[in-house]
Structures are given as structure tokens and as C-alpha cells.
C-alpha positions as CSV (number, residue, x, y, z in Angstrom):
1,M,-4.2,16.0,-19.0
2,Q,-7.1,18.4,-18.6
3,S,-6.2,18.9,-14.9
4,I,-2.7,20.0,-15.9
5,I,-4.1,22.5,-18.4
6,N,-6.5,23.9,-15.7
7,F,-3.6,24.3,-13.3
8,F,-1.5,26.4,-15.7
9,L,-4.6,28.5,-16.8
10,G,-5.6,29.0,-13.2
11,N,-9.0,28.1,-11.7
12,V,-11.3,29.3,-8.9
13,L,-13.8,27.6,-6.6
14,L,-17.0,29.7,-6.5
15,E,-19.8,29.8,-4.0
16,V,-23.0,30.8,-5.8
17,R,-26.2,31.8,-4.0
18,G,-29.5,32.6,-5.7
19,S,-33.1,31.8,-5.9
20,Y,-32.9,30.5,-9.5
21,P,-29.8,28.3,-9.8
22,E,-31.2,26.6,-13.0
23,R,-31.2,30.0,-14.7
24,F,-27.6,30.5,-13.8
25,F,-26.6,27.2,-15.3
26,N,-28.6,27.8,-18.5
27,L,-27.0,31.2,-19.0
28,C,-23.5,29.8,-18.4
29,A,-24.2,27.0,-21.0
30,R,-25.6,29.6,-23.5
31,A,-22.4,31.7,-23.1
32,G,-20.1,28.6,-23.4
33,L,-18.7,29.0,-19.9
34,E,-17.5,25.5,-18.7
35,F,-17.5,24.6,-15.1
36,W,-16.9,21.4,-13.1
37,D,-16.9,19.9,-9.5
38,M,-20.4,21.2,-8.8
39,T,-21.5,20.6,-5.2
40,V,-24.9,21.5,-3.7
41,L,-24.5,23.1,-0.3
42,D,-28.1,24.2,0.3
43,I,-31.4,24.6,-1.6
44,D,-30.2,28.0,-2.9
45,M,-26.4,27.6,-2.6
46,F,-23.9,25.5,-4.5
47,R,-20.2,25.4,-5.5
48,V,-18.6,25.2,-8.9
49,R,-15.1,25.4,-10.2
50,M,-14.1,27.2,-13.4
51,T,-11.1,28.7,-15.1
52,V,-10.0,32.3,-14.5
53,A,-10.8,33.3,-18.1
54,N,-14.4,32.1,-17.7
55,F,-14.8,33.7,-14.3
56,R,-14.0,37.1,-15.8
57,K,-17.0,36.7,-18.1
58,L,-19.3,35.7,-15.2
59,P,-20.5,39.1,-13.6
60,P,-23.2,40.0,-16.2
61,I,-24.5,36.4,-16.2
62,A,-24.7,36.4,-12.3
63,R,-26.6,39.7,-12.5
64,K,-29.1,38.3,-15.0
65,A,-29.6,35.2,-12.8
66,M,-29.9,37.3,-9.7
67,C,-27.1,35.3,-8.0
68,R,-24.3,36.4,-5.8
69,V,-20.8,34.9,-6.5
70,H,-18.0,34.5,-4.0
71,I,-14.5,33.2,-4.5
72,A,-13.8,30.4,-2.0
73,E,-10.5,29.2,-3.3
74,K,-7.9,30.2,-5.9
75,R,-5.7,27.6,-7.5
76,G,-3.2,27.4,-10.3
77,W,0.0,28.8,-11.7
78,P,-1.1,32.5,-12.2
79,F,-1.9,32.8,-8.5
80,F,1.3,31.1,-7.5
81,V,3.4,33.5,-9.6
82,N,1.4,36.5,-8.4
83,R,2.1,35.6,-4.8
84,F,5.9,35.9,-5.4
85,R,5.8,38.8,-7.7
86,K,7.1,41.2,-5.0
87,R,9.7,38.7,-3.8
88,A,12.1,38.8,-6.8
89,V,15.1,37.9,-4.7
90,L,13.4,34.8,-3.3
91,V,12.3,33.7,-6.7
92,T,15.7,34.4,-8.2
93,G,17.4,32.5,-5.5
94,F,15.0,29.5,-5.9
95,L,15.6,29.4,-9.6
96,L,19.4,29.6,-9.2
97,F,19.2,26.8,-6.6
98,C,17.2,24.6,-9.1
99,I,19.7,25.4,-11.9
100,V,22.7,24.5,-9.7
101,A,21.0,21.4,-8.3
102,W,20.3,20.3,-11.8
103,I,23.9,20.8,-12.8
104,F,25.2,18.9,-9.8
105,T,22.9,15.9,-10.6
106,G,25.1,15.3,-13.6
107,F,28.0,14.4,-11.3
108,V,28.5,11.5,-9.0
109,W,28.6,12.5,-5.3
110,V,27.5,9.2,-3.6
111,I,28.4,5.6,-4.6
112,N,26.3,2.9,-3.0
113,I,27.5,-0.7,-3.3
114,D,25.0,-3.6,-2.9
115,G,27.2,-6.7,-2.7
116,F,27.4,-10.0,-0.9
117,S,29.2,-11.6,2.1
118,G,32.9,-11.8,1.3
119,L,32.9,-9.2,-1.4
120,D,36.2,-7.3,-1.6
121,V,34.7,-3.8,-1.6
122,V,38.1,-2.1,-1.6
123,K,39.1,-3.9,-4.8
124,L,35.8,-3.3,-6.4
125,K,36.1,0.5,-5.7
126,E,39.6,0.5,-7.2
127,E,38.3,-1.2,-10.4
128,L,35.4,1.3,-10.6
129,E,37.8,4.2,-10.3
130,K,40.0,2.8,-13.1
131,E,36.9,2.9,-15.3
132,G,36.2,6.5,-14.3
133,L,33.5,5.9,-11.7
134,R,34.6,8.1,-8.7
135,I,33.3,10.9,-6.6
136,G,32.9,14.0,-8.7
137,A,32.9,12.1,-12.0
138,Y,30.7,13.4,-14.8
139,T,28.1,10.7,-15.4
140,R,27.9,11.0,-19.2
141,S,31.6,10.5,-19.5
142,I,31.4,6.9,-18.1
143,D,31.0,4.1,-20.5
144,I,28.7,1.7,-18.5
145,S,29.1,-1.2,-20.9
146,A,32.9,-1.1,-20.9
147,L,33.0,-0.6,-17.1
148,K,30.9,-3.8,-16.5
149,N,33.0,-5.8,-18.9
150,N,36.4,-4.7,-17.5
151,V,35.3,-5.2,-13.9
152,L,34.1,-8.7,-14.6
153,I,37.4,-9.5,-16.4
154,N,39.5,-8.2,-13.5
155,M,37.3,-9.7,-10.8
156,P,36.4,-13.3,-11.9
157,E,34.7,-14.0,-8.6
158,L,31.8,-11.8,-9.8
159,A,29.0,-13.1,-12.0
160,Y,27.1,-9.8,-12.5
161,V,27.8,-6.1,-12.1
162,S,25.3,-3.3,-12.8
163,V,25.6,0.5,-12.4
164,N,22.5,2.7,-12.3
165,F,22.6,6.5,-11.9
166,N,19.9,8.2,-9.9
167,G,20.7,11.9,-9.9
168,S,24.0,12.3,-8.0
169,H,23.9,8.7,-6.7
170,A,25.5,5.8,-8.4
171,D,24.0,2.5,-7.3
172,V,26.4,-0.5,-8.0
173,T,25.1,-4.0,-7.7
174,A,27.6,-7.0,-7.6
175,R,26.7,-10.6,-7.4
176,K,28.9,-13.6,-6.6
177,R,29.8,-16.2,-9.2
178,T,28.8,-19.7,-8.1
179,L,31.3,-22.2,-9.6
180,P,29.8,-25.4,-10.8
181,P,31.0,-28.7,-9.2
182,E,33.9,-30.4,-10.9
183,I,32.5,-33.0,-13.3
184,L,34.8,-35.8,-14.4
185,P,34.7,-36.6,-18.1
186,E,32.6,-39.6,-19.1
187,E,35.6,-41.4,-20.5
188,T,37.6,-41.1,-17.1
189,P,37.4,-44.2,-15.0
190,C,36.1,-43.4,-11.5
191,D,34.7,-44.8,-8.3
192,I,31.9,-43.5,-6.1
193,I,32.7,-42.9,-2.4
194,A,30.8,-41.7,0.6
195,E,30.7,-37.9,1.2
196,K,29.6,-38.4,4.8
197,D,28.8,-41.1,7.4
198,G,25.4,-42.8,7.2
199,V,23.3,-45.9,6.8
200,I,22.5,-46.9,3.2
201,Y,18.8,-46.4,2.4
202,D,18.8,-47.4,-1.2
203,I,21.4,-47.9,-4.0
204,T,20.9,-48.1,-7.7
205,V,24.1,-48.8,-9.8
206,K,23.9,-47.8,-13.4
207,T,27.5,-48.5,-14.4
208,G,30.2,-50.1,-12.2
209,T,29.9,-52.6,-9.3
210,A,28.1,-52.0,-6.0
211,E,30.4,-52.4,-2.9
212,V,27.7,-51.9,-0.2
213,V,24.1,-53.0,0.3
214,R,21.0,-51.5,1.8
215,G,21.1,-51.1,5.6
216,E,24.9,-51.1,5.7
217,T,26.7,-48.5,7.8
218,V,29.3,-46.5,5.9
219,V,31.8,-43.9,6.9
220,K,33.1,-40.8,5.0
221,G,35.4,-41.8,2.2
222,Q,34.3,-45.4,2.1
223,L,34.0,-47.0,-1.4
224,L,30.3,-47.4,-2.4
225,A,30.5,-48.3,-6.0
226,S,33.7,-49.2,-7.9
227,G,34.5,-48.5,-11.5
228,Y,35.6,-52.1,-12.1
229,V,33.3,-54.4,-14.0
230,T,34.0,-58.1,-14.6
231,G,32.4,-59.6,-17.7
232,R,31.1,-63.1,-18.3
233,A,34.5,-64.1,-19.7
234,G,36.1,-63.2,-16.4
235,I,37.8,-60.1,-17.9
236,T,37.8,-57.0,-15.6
237,V,37.7,-53.6,-17.2
238,T,37.5,-50.1,-15.8
239,T,34.5,-47.8,-16.4
240,H,33.0,-44.5,-15.3
241,A,31.0,-45.5,-12.3
242,D,27.5,-44.0,-12.1
243,A,25.0,-44.7,-9.3
244,D,22.2,-43.2,-7.2
245,I,23.0,-43.8,-3.6
246,R,20.9,-42.4,-0.7
247,A,21.6,-42.9,3.0
248,R,20.1,-42.0,6.3
249,T,22.3,-39.4,8.0
250,W,22.0,-37.4,11.2
251,R,22.9,-34.0,12.5
252,R,23.2,-33.0,16.2
253,M,23.3,-29.4,17.4
254,S,23.4,-28.2,21.0
255,A,23.0,-24.8,22.6
256,R,22.7,-23.2,26.0
257,M,21.3,-19.9,27.3
258,P,21.9,-18.2,30.6
259,K,18.7,-17.5,32.5
260,K,20.1,-14.4,34.1
261,Y,20.4,-11.6,31.6
262,A,20.7,-7.8,31.5
263,E,17.3,-6.2,30.6
264,K,17.2,-2.9,28.8
265,V,14.6,-0.5,30.3
266,Y,13.9,2.8,28.6
267,T,13.6,5.9,30.9
268,G,11.3,7.7,28.4
269,D,13.9,10.5,28.0
270,E,15.0,11.1,24.4
271,K,16.2,13.9,22.1
272,N,16.7,14.4,18.4
273,V,19.8,15.8,16.7
274,W,19.9,16.8,13.0
275,T,22.8,16.8,10.5
276,I,23.0,18.0,6.9
277,I,25.2,15.8,4.7
278,L,26.4,17.8,1.7
279,F,28.8,16.1,-0.8
280,N,29.6,13.5,2.0
281,N,30.5,16.4,4.4
282,R,28.6,16.4,7.7
283,I,27.2,19.8,8.9
284,K,25.9,19.5,12.5
285,L,22.8,21.5,13.3
286,Y,23.4,21.3,17.0
287,I,26.0,22.9,19.3
288,N,27.0,20.1,21.6
289,S,28.1,17.1,19.5
290,G,28.6,14.8,22.5
291,I,26.0,12.4,23.9
292,S,24.8,13.4,27.3
293,Y,23.2,10.0,28.2
294,A,25.3,7.3,29.9
295,K,23.5,4.6,27.9
296,C,21.2,5.2,24.9
297,D,20.1,3.8,21.6
298,K,20.9,5.8,18.6
299,I,18.3,5.5,15.8
300,I,19.3,7.2,12.5
301,E,16.9,8.2,9.8
302,R,18.4,9.6,6.6
303,T,16.4,11.4,3.9
304,D,17.9,12.1,0.5
305,L,16.6,15.3,-1.0
306,E,15.2,14.8,-4.5
307,F,14.8,17.1,-7.5
308,F,11.8,17.2,-9.7
309,G,11.1,13.8,-11.1
310,G,12.7,11.9,-8.2
311,I,16.3,12.7,-9.1
312,R,18.4,12.4,-5.9
313,L,20.6,15.4,-5.0
314,P,24.0,15.3,-3.2
315,I,22.2,16.6,-0.1
316,S,20.8,14.5,2.7
317,L,19.1,15.3,6.0
318,E,19.9,12.9,8.9
319,K,17.9,12.7,12.0
320,A,19.4,10.8,15.0
321,T,17.1,9.9,17.8
322,L,18.8,9.2,21.2
323,R,16.7,7.1,23.6
324,E,18.1,6.8,27.1
325,Y,17.9,3.4,28.9
326,E,19.0,1.7,32.1
327,I,20.4,-1.9,32.5
328,R,18.7,-4.1,35.1
329,E,19.1,-7.7,36.1
330,A,16.3,-10.0,35.0
331,Y,15.6,-13.8,35.0
332,M,14.2,-15.7,32.1
333,A,11.6,-18.4,32.5
334,D,12.6,-21.9,31.4
335,E,9.8,-22.1,28.8
336,T,10.9,-18.7,27.3
337,A,14.5,-19.9,27.1
338,Y,13.4,-23.1,25.4
339,I,11.5,-21.1,22.8
340,C,14.6,-18.9,22.1
341,L,16.9,-22.0,21.9
342,S,14.4,-23.8,19.6
343,D,14.2,-20.8,17.2
344,G,18.0,-20.5,17.1
345,L,18.6,-24.2,16.4
346,H,15.9,-24.5,13.8
347,A,17.3,-21.5,12.0
348,R,20.6,-23.3,11.7
349,L,18.9,-26.5,10.4
350,D,19.4,-26.5,6.6
351,A,17.6,-28.8,4.3
352,P,20.0,-30.9,2.1
353,E,20.3,-30.0,-1.5
354,S,19.6,-33.5,-2.7
355,G,17.4,-35.0,0.0
356,E,14.9,-34.3,2.8
357,I,14.5,-34.1,6.5
358,V,12.5,-37.0,7.8
359,D,12.6,-36.5,11.6
360,V,13.5,-33.8,14.1
361,K,13.8,-34.3,17.9
362,F,14.2,-31.4,20.3
363,E,15.3,-32.1,23.9
364,T,15.7,-29.6,26.7
365,S,17.0,-29.4,30.3
366,H,18.1,-26.8,32.8
367,D,19.9,-26.0,36.0
368,D,20.1,-23.0,38.2
369,R,22.2,-20.9,35.7
370,F,21.5,-22.2,32.2
371,A,18.8,-23.7,29.9
372,Y,20.0,-26.4,27.5
373,A,18.7,-27.7,24.2
374,T,19.7,-30.4,21.8
375,L,18.3,-30.8,18.3
376,R,18.7,-34.1,16.4
377,A,17.6,-34.2,12.8
378,E,17.5,-37.3,10.6
379,Y,18.0,-36.9,6.8
380,I,17.6,-39.1,3.7
381,E,20.0,-37.7,1.1
382,K,22.5,-38.6,-1.6
383,I,26.0,-39.2,-0.3
384,G,27.8,-40.6,-3.3
385,I,30.5,-38.5,-5.0
386,K,32.7,-39.5,-7.9
387,R,36.5,-39.9,-7.5
388,E,38.9,-40.6,-10.2
389,M,40.6,-44.0,-9.8
390,L,43.9,-43.9,-8.0
391,R,45.0,-47.5,-8.8
392,N,44.6,-50.2,-11.4
393,R,44.1,-53.9,-11.0
């Protein structure tokens, strides 16, 4: 807080030289002149910082202490204003710019949507426009609570929608609704069938009758536990079958990679082009808009201009770096190809939701043109799913 006060009052960094520095400090303390950031430069020379008001009272004290005082630095609001006192047009233009920029931050000029794979962005934008969130809309006229409720009602596939305003930018976040699996009511008679092929690892039947045993091979759709129960009196009744059934299952994935590939080699030649984006309109700051390189990478860096306090303005500066490259033929070593294939196959290997991976085998081979890889994974997972009874005994 004190540093802010010192900035608005203005302060100076002084270099003081004299034979009796302790006398200088004593006289300043007696006169009530505060100083800070004292640094000793030599046996008879030191630096201190004090406010402009205290500096104006310093000459008689410096004479009494037989010291010479030199201003090394000026800092603060009074010096900043004095620097532009003779540039009224510049200051006026800057103030007008700040006022106009502040006014424009109250309107929406950019809408950013953070969604998910499969999101119908077009439909979401239509729903947002119905609720008043569009380019040029006044932010305070938008009822965020009503907007979120209406969008969720009209788009049941969404579980969550949020809208945050950051200056002229509206950041919309949408998350997908995950539907729970269909659960049969407890009073509904049902069987348990195999969701996939496998070998039964263990089976525990809570209600119903087991139709398979440990070590038995089963195929997808096969009955594992029935909802029929026969009592001691020989009477058979239906029930809601419930069982924990785990099986050993396997996945097999294969891939191949050509050993001959096109290698990108940069020539070292590059250039930068700049563009100003104002209210989604692009203003190019270069004459020739075409790309002179036959092959090049284009790396775009976009900087949003911000007002005081981090409020984003509807103005962005875009820098596009063009890096020229050439294409040359190259050959990949078998070991390198195997590593690439292994990384790709392991990335596709997902752990089951209700089980674990117990073994993974990776096999490779190659010929003159390709490198081959096969990944075999063994799982132990739950494979039983409930199915409503389709027939009665």
C-alpha cells in the first residue's frame, strides 16, 4: 500500500556524497524527512530514496551536513504527467481510446466454445442466440441463469453449460451428459448372459442358477446364470438373477509401418507476417498476402490485447511464422519403427472398467518395405450383463 502512495506522490533516488554521512541522517531524522532503500556505494557516498515533498526540504540540511545531493532517478505519477504536459493531443487521444475500449468491453465481440467430441456447435450457437448471446450483444442484458437453464432443456445431451465474460470475450463451456446404464427393476425376472467371448475365471451366483462353471469357454450372448430357481419341493420359480462373473478375455491388435518415408528438412529460411484482428475482421499488415514458399510450416501466435485489470479487448494481434522446408526420402531403422508401433498400439490399449490387464505380449517382424507389430493383451474382467427373460417355463 505504501508503495502505491509513494508512486502517486512521486519519489526520487538520490546520490549523496559527503564526509559526514551520519550527520546528514541525524539532520533528516530531526527534520522528520523519511527515506528508504539506502545503499552504501563508497565510504563517503550512498543512495537513498525519498518523496518529492521531502526532497524539496533537503537543500538546507545538505548544506549543514556539507553533502552534495544528485538526483539519479525520478519515479512516480507527477513525473509521468509532466512528461506529457506538452503533448495534449497524445494524452487526449490515449484517454479517448481508454474510454472507447472500456465501453466496448461491455459488448460481446468474440464467442469461444469449449466443447467435446461430437458436440453440435451449430445448434449450440443457435440456442445461445435465442437467449441473446450473440456478437454485439450487451453483456448486462443477458440473463446467464435463464440462458443455462433453457440451453440444457433444449439440448438434453448436455450435462453442464457455463458462460463467463472476460471483457469482450464470452467463454462458453459445454460438457456431455453420460447416460447411466439401463438397470432392470429388482422385481423383473432376468437372466445373465455373456457380454463377450472368454473363459470363466470365477463365478459367484447370489440369486438364480449358474449355467456355467469355472474354466468353461463361453461365447458372446451365452447364458451364464438363469433366473429360474427350483426349490426343494421341485417347484420352479422365476427371480431376478444376480451374480459376479469374471472371465479371461483377450484383445489382439496389429499395425504396420512403411520404412520408407518422406522427411521434412527445414532450409532455415523463414519470415513473419502480422495481422490485426478487430471485431473478427482481419487487417493485414503486409502487402503481399500470398505465401512465396513452395512448402512451409505456418505457426500462428495470437495475442489478445487487454485493458487494465486483464479485461480482454476485441482487438488481437496475430503473428504468423512461415518456415520453409524441403521433402527428402529417408529410411527408418527397424528398431525405430518397432518403438513407434509399440507406442501406437499401447495407446489404443484401454484398461477395462471392471477388471484388469494381466498380460501383454508384443511381437514384431519386418520385410523390405514394412515393419509389422502385433499386440496381444489378456484381461480378467466382468462379462455378465442382465437380460430380461424372453420365455417362461
